[in-house]
C-alpha positions, 0 to 999 in steps of 0.5 A, a space after each residue: 654469544 646467546 644474546 647475539 653479537 652487537 648487543 654489547 654496546 647497547 641500542 644506539 641511535 642511527 647515525 644521521 645520513 648528513 653526518 655519515 655522508 660528510 665523514 664517508 667522503 672525508 674517509 674516502 678522500 684519505 683512502 685514495 691518499 692511502 692508495 697512492 702511498 701503497 702504490 708509490 711505496 711498493 707496499 702490499 695491503 690485504 683486508 679481510 672482511 668476515 662476519 655473518 650473512 647480511 652483517 654489512 660486509 659487502 656494503 662496506 667493501 663497496 664504499 672502501 673501493 668506490 673511488 680506488 683505481 681498480 688497477 691498484 685495489 681489487 675485490 676478491 670474492 671467490 666461488 666454491 672451490 672446483 674439484 681440482 682446487 678441493 685437492 690442493 693445499 687449502 690456502 693455495 688458491 688464496 695465495 694466487 690472489 694476494 697482492 704484488 707490490 703496490 696493490 691492495 686486495 680486499 677479501 669478501 670472505 676469505 680463507 676463513 670460510 673453513 672456520 665458519 661456513 664450511 665447519 657449520 654446514 658440513 663442507 669439510 671434515 673435523 680433521 680438515 678444520 682442526 688442521 686449518 685452525 693450526 696452520 692459519 696463524 702460521 700462514 698469516 705469520 709468514 705473510 706479515 714477516 714478509 712484509 705484507 700488511 694484513 688487517 682483519 675485520 669481523 662484522 658483528 650484528 645481533 640475531 634480530 638484526 640479521 633476521 630483519 635484514 634477510 627479511 628485507 632481502 626476501 621482500 625486495 625483488 631488487 635484492 633477493 638475488 643476494 640470498 642463498 640456501 646457505 643464507 637462510 640455513 645461517 638463521 636456524 644455525 645461529 648458535 653453531 656459527 657463535 660457537 664457530 666464531 668463538 673458536 676461530 678467534 680464540 685460534 687465529 687472534 694473534 699478535 701478528 695478525 690480530 682480529 678487529 671486531 665491527 659493531 654493525 648493528 647500524 651499517 653507517 656507524 660500522 662503515 665509518 668505524 671500520 674505514 677510520 680504524 683501517 686508515 689508523 693502522 697503516 703508516 701512510 703519508 701523502 704522496 706529491 702528485 705530478 702536475 697535470 696540464 690539459 692540452 689545448 684543443 687542436 688546430 683546425 683541420 680539414 676533417 669533417 664529421 660524417 652526417 648523423 643519419 649514418 649512425 644509430 643513436 640511443 633514443 632520448 628516453 629522458 625526453 619522455 620523463 
C-alpha cells in the first residue's frame, strides 16, 4: 500500500456533472424502489461504510439516504463509547442499532473502528484487537444466517488526494468542523492505517460477508459505482403502490381567519435581494 490506495486504476477524468447528476437521480429512484421492497418484504438491510478520513463516505451516505423515508432508513454514526459501554462486549452497542424487519441501517463507520482507528491510535489493546478479528467473522456470519442482508464498503483514496481534501477543509470555514485531531493524525499515520486495513480485510473478508472496495479518487464516480453495486446485490423488485387520491377542498363554512396583525411573521428577506 506504499503508493496509496486508489492508485491501482490510474488517473481518470472526473465524471462530468451532468452525467453524474442524471445517473444519480436514476439510482436514487431505484433506491426508493429498494426501500419499498424492504418495507413490504420485512427485509433487514445493513450497509457498512468504512474508509480513510476524507475518503467520501459521508457524502455517499447523504446521497443514498436523500430521498429515503427516515422511518425506514436511518443513519447510525456512533460517538466514542461511554465508560459503561467500554465494559460491555464490544459488539453490544452496535447490536441495538441493527434493523428490525422492514428497515435499512446505514453505518457511518461501524464495529470496524476497532480494526482501524482504535488499533492505530492506541485506543484498544493488542489483545482486544486480536479478539475482534477472531470474533467479527463469527458475529457477521450469525447476522447473515439469521437473514440480515449485510453489505460492506471500503472507500479507497490515494495519499495525495486525502491530503488535498483535508487541506480544503482547513481552508473552508464552512467545513472546518469536519476536522478532528484524529483526522489530522491520520495523515502522519498513513502507513499504519494501510497495515491495519490490510490485516482487517485479510481477517474479515469472508464468503458470507465480503468486502467491496470503492475507488473514490473521484467522488462522483465513487458514489455512482457504490450505489449501483448495492442495488445489484439485493434481490429487490418493484412493489405496487396503493392509489392515492387527493380529496377535494372542504365545503365553505363560517370560519374566518384572524387578522394578520395578530401574529408575528418572519420578515421578507427576499425583498432585499
